[in-house]
C-alpha positions in Angstrom: -18.0 12.1 4.9 -14.9 10.5 4.3 -11.7 8.8 6.4 -7.9 10.0 5.6 -5.4 7.5 6.9 -1.8 6.9 7.4 0.3 4.0 7.1 3.5 3.3 8.9 5.8 0.5 9.0 7.8 -0.8 11.7 9.7 -4.1 11.8 7.7 -7.1 11.2 4.0 -4.9 11.6 1.9 -1.5 10.3 -0.1 0.7 11.7 -3.0 1.8 9.7 -4.8 4.9 11.5 -8.1 6.2 10.3 -9.4 9.8 11.2 -13.6 10.9 10.2 -16.5 8.1 9.5 -16.3 5.5 8.2 -19.3 5.4 6.5 -20.8 4.1 3.6 -18.9 6.4 1.7 -16.2 6.0 2.9 -15.3 1.8 2.4 -13.3 2.1 -1.3 -11.3 4.0 0.0 -10.6 2.3 3.5 -10.0 -1.4 1.0 -7.9 0.5 -1.3 -5.4 1.8 2.5 -5.8 -2.0 3.5 -4.2 -2.5 -0.1 -1.8 -0.8 0.6 -1.1 -1.7 4.0 -0.4 -5.6 1.9 1.9 -4.4 -0.1 3.8 -2.3 1.5 4.5 -4.2 4.8 5.0 -7.5 7.3 3.7 -8.7 10.2 -0.3 -8.0 11.6 -1.7 -5.1 11.0 -2.8 -2.4 13.7 -6.3 -0.6 12.5 -5.5 2.4 15.4 -9.0 4.0 15.6 -8.2 6.8 18.0 -8.9 9.6 15.4 -12.6 8.1 14.5 -15.4 10.1 14.6 -17.7 6.4 14.7 -18.6 4.1 11.9 -22.0 2.3 9.8 -22.7 -1.1 10.1 -20.7 -1.4 6.9 -17.7 0.2 7.6 -17.5 -2.6 9.9 -18.3 -5.3 7.6 -15.6 -3.3 5.9 -13.9 -4.2 8.6 -14.6 -8.0 9.0 -13.8 -7.9 4.9 -10.3 -6.6 6.0 -9.3 -9.1 8.7 -10.1 -12.0 6.6 -8.3 -10.7 3.3 -5.4 -9.6 5.5 -5.6 -13.3 6.8 -5.5 -15.3 3.3 -2.2 -13.3 2.9 -1.0 -14.7 6.1 -1.4 -11.7 8.2 -3.5 -10.6 11.3 -5.6 -7.4 11.6 -6.3 -5.9 15.3 -7.8 -3.4 16.3 -7.1 -0.1 19.0 -9.1 2.8 20.5 -12.5 1.6 19.0 -15.2 4.0 18.9 -17.6 4.4 22.1 -20.7 3.4 20.2 -19.5 -0.4 20.1 -17.6 -2.9 19.5 -16.6 -5.2 16.2 -19.0 -8.6 15.5 -16.7 -10.4 13.8 -19.6 -12.2 11.0 -17.4 -15.3 11.9 -15.9 -16.3 8.5 -12.2 -14.8 9.5 -9.7 -15.7 12.7 -10.5 -13.3 15.3 -9.6 -9.5 15.8 -7.4 -8.7 18.8 -9.1 -5.3 20.5 -6.3 -3.3 22.3 -8.0 -0.3 24.6 -5.5 2.3 23.2 -2.0 2.3 20.4 0.2 2.2 22.8 -0.8 -1.1 24.7 -1.2 -3.1 21.0 2.4 -1.9 20.2 3.4 -2.8 23.9 2.5 -6.2 23.0 4.2 -6.5 20.1 7.5 -5.0 21.4 7.5 -2.5 18.4 10.7 -0.6 17.4 10.5 3.0 15.1 9.0 3.9 12.9 10.9 2.2 9.6 8.0 4.5 7.3 5.4 6.2 7.0 2.6 7.3 4.2 -0.4 9.3 4.1 -3.8 10.9 2.4 -2.8 14.4 1.8 -5.5 15.6 4.3 -4.3 13.5 7.1 -5.1 16.0 10.2 -1.3 17.5 11.2 -0.5 18.0 14.7 1.1 15.3 16.7 -0.5 12.0 16.0 -1.5 9.7 18.7 1.2 7.2 17.5 3.5 10.3 18.2 2.9 9.9 22.0 2.6 6.5 22.1 6.4 6.4 21.3 7.1 8.7 24.0 
């Protein structure tokens, strides 16, 4: 099983939403999504984990590496709605990673405005997105 992702830019921040399971076979795809976010946005990246079914230790390492990569490029990673099976434990080589209970809280913390652009993988789940719910 792999992940699907959606990246949405807003004024001065980006939201990278994941769906599926972030295991070792999905880390390359996740790393690519982080690269996409770096190339197409500014400001912090909120990693929305509302649709994530879970993560492996390798998935957690990939998130810590993403935080370090974003930090090296002058951006910060923040988490929203971490899976119930545990919290991310940063490896100490990157800045602290703020954790928000859900996406709406993360967006409110930034006073985030409307969507500017959005990209998704081909199999991103349809229906009302958690981000759309956060805007209501």
